[in-house]
C-alpha positions as MATLAB code, in Angstrom:
seq = 'MEATDGYVTALLCGEELRVIPPGQWRQSQQRLLNMGQIDAFAEAVIHPDDIDLYFELDPTNEEIGEFVADAAQQAGESLGKSRGPAPSSRRTRRR';
ca = [
      -9.578   12.351   -1.877;
      -6.049   14.366   -2.252;
      -4.272   12.932   -5.457;
      -1.011   15.200   -6.785;
       0.666   13.856   -9.530;
      -0.066   10.827   -9.327;
      -0.100   10.712   -5.221;
      -2.666   10.944   -3.242;
      -1.946   11.739    0.957;
      -1.641    9.627    3.690;
      -1.107   10.165    7.843;
       1.847    8.739    9.303;
       3.193    9.055   13.148;
       0.578   12.696   12.321;
       2.493   13.614    8.907;
       1.238   14.217    5.607;
       3.009   12.783    3.335;
       2.290   11.614    0.094;
       2.314    8.513   -1.443;
       1.591    6.077   -5.002;
      -1.986    5.285   -4.807;
      -2.039    1.508   -3.223;
      -3.572    0.228   -6.580;
      -0.606    1.050   -8.420;
       2.639   -0.247   -7.061;
       4.743   -2.244   -8.958;
       4.759   -5.822   -7.770;
       8.421   -5.548   -7.175;
       7.358   -2.810   -5.376;
       5.144   -4.980   -2.622;
       7.575   -7.749   -2.922;
       9.466   -5.094   -0.671;
       6.945   -4.459    1.700;
       5.762   -7.834    1.816;
       8.992   -9.542    2.389;
       9.569   -6.828    5.215;
      12.228   -4.478    3.373;
      10.164   -1.486    4.835;
      12.801    1.621    4.348;
      13.159    0.265    0.301;
       9.936   -0.244    0.309;
       8.811    3.248    1.574;
      11.647    5.242   -1.054;
      10.300    3.334   -3.312;
       6.571    4.366   -2.756;
       6.456    8.085   -0.684;
       6.796   10.952   -3.009;
      11.321   12.089   -3.276;
      10.146   15.505   -1.407;
       8.900   13.198    1.557;
      11.160   10.395    1.670;
      13.043   12.577    4.380;
      10.177   13.153    6.970;
       9.763    9.522    6.907;
      12.913    8.731    7.382;
      13.124   11.483   10.529;
       9.654    9.993   11.560;
      11.449    6.441   11.952;
       7.965    4.985   11.930;
       7.116    1.504   13.363;
       6.002   -1.385   11.695;
       2.012   -0.678   13.221;
       2.221    2.712   12.000;
       3.011    1.634    8.952;
       0.018   -0.749    8.494;
      -2.537    2.526    9.848;
       0.502    4.812    6.623;
      -0.960    1.899    4.067;
      -4.438    1.196    4.792;
      -4.705    5.071    5.050;
      -3.480    5.340    1.594;
      -5.708    2.955    0.567;
      -9.174    4.726    2.159;
      -7.599    8.251    0.106;
      -7.246    6.522   -2.936;
     -11.117    4.598   -2.515;
      -9.252    1.624   -2.641;
      -9.852   -2.291   -0.535;
      -6.990   -3.794    0.643;
      -8.848   -6.525    1.509;
      -7.888  -10.613    0.448;
      -9.375  -11.005   -2.909;
     -12.160  -13.800   -2.475;
     -10.333  -16.387   -4.880;
     -11.638  -18.025   -7.409;
     -15.054  -18.830   -8.012;
     -16.062  -22.503   -7.263;
     -16.384  -24.643  -10.591;
     -20.618  -24.835  -11.644;
     -19.940  -28.039  -13.333;
     -19.677  -31.035  -11.462;
     -17.462  -33.927  -11.783;
     -19.181  -36.789  -13.391;
     -18.142  -40.064  -11.619;
     -17.504  -43.370  -14.413;
];
């Protein structure tokens, strides 16, 4: 894993960009991604020196997904869905 000043390097359209590791994204940044505000999301998580390259690349949604997955992999994180809370081990009492 290559980490530089709190960033990891991930590939977008074959180019390396520095990005905040997904586990460190603020909820507001995650909401931007989830709402499809990709450019605003990119400006929030990509290193300021790399953001112009992002705009030059003009990635597709699929390429953004691959970029996010690569960032997670480079950070040693998983983007899989959580299993949610465990079911209660207590039985429901009958009356």
